[in-house]
C-alpha positions as CSV (number, residue, x, y, z in Angstrom):
1,M,5.4,8.7,-16.0
2,A,1.7,9.5,-15.5
3,T,0.3,12.4,-17.5
4,D,-3.1,12.9,-15.8
5,K,-3.2,15.2,-12.8
6,L,-4.1,13.4,-9.5
7,S,-6.4,14.8,-6.9
8,R,-5.1,15.6,-3.4
9,T,-6.9,12.5,-2.1
10,E,-5.3,10.3,-4.8
11,L,-1.9,11.7,-4.0
12,K,-2.5,11.0,-0.3
13,L,-3.6,7.4,-1.0
14,K,-0.5,6.8,-3.1
15,A,1.7,8.2,-0.4
16,Q,0.1,6.0,2.2
17,E,0.4,2.9,0.0
18,N,4.1,3.6,-0.4
19,I,4.7,4.2,3.3
20,A,2.9,0.9,4.1
21,H,5.2,-0.8,1.5
22,M,8.3,0.7,3.1
23,I,7.2,-0.5,6.5
24,S,6.9,-4.0,5.1
25,L,10.4,-3.7,3.6
26,V,11.9,-2.5,6.9
27,F,10.1,-5.3,8.7
28,Q,11.7,-7.8,6.4
29,Y,15.2,-6.1,6.7
30,V,15.0,-6.1,10.5
31,T,13.9,-9.8,10.6
32,D,16.8,-10.7,8.4
33,N,19.6,-8.4,9.7
34,V,18.9,-7.1,13.3
35,L,18.1,-10.3,15.1
36,D,21.8,-10.7,16.1
37,E,21.3,-7.7,18.4
38,I,18.5,-9.5,20.3
39,P,19.3,-12.0,22.9
40,E,18.6,-15.5,21.6
41,G,15.8,-16.2,24.1
42,Q,13.9,-13.1,23.1
43,Y,13.7,-13.6,19.3
44,E,10.1,-14.7,19.2
45,E,9.0,-11.9,21.6
46,F,10.9,-9.3,19.6
47,H,9.4,-10.5,16.3
48,A,5.8,-10.4,17.8
49,I,6.4,-6.9,19.1
50,L,7.9,-5.8,15.7
51,E,4.9,-7.3,13.8
52,H,2.4,-5.7,16.2
53,Q,4.0,-2.2,15.8
54,A,4.2,-2.5,12.0
55,D,0.5,-3.4,11.9
56,R,-0.3,-0.6,14.3
57,A,1.4,1.9,12.1
58,V,-0.3,0.9,8.9
59,R,-3.7,0.8,10.6
60,L,-3.4,4.6,10.9
61,M,-3.6,4.7,7.2
62,G,-6.5,2.3,6.8
63,Y,-4.7,-0.9,6.2
64,E,-5.5,-4.0,8.3
65,K,-1.9,-5.4,8.4
66,H,1.5,-4.6,7.0
67,W,2.4,-6.5,3.8
68,R,4.3,-9.7,4.4
69,S,6.5,-11.2,1.7
């Protein structure tokens, strides 16, 4: 555990980094587990929309794109 006190800005950046990481994890989970809920002919469209929305969310925190594994 860290011992040095972080500034409010540093705490905010750490929170944003972790939120961006969670968005990436959710993106991967949805890609792996939710596609059975999407009609077969719409997989690519859904994936493109999902990726666009994930990127949009992380841009609010200053990242260019969500992390992809």
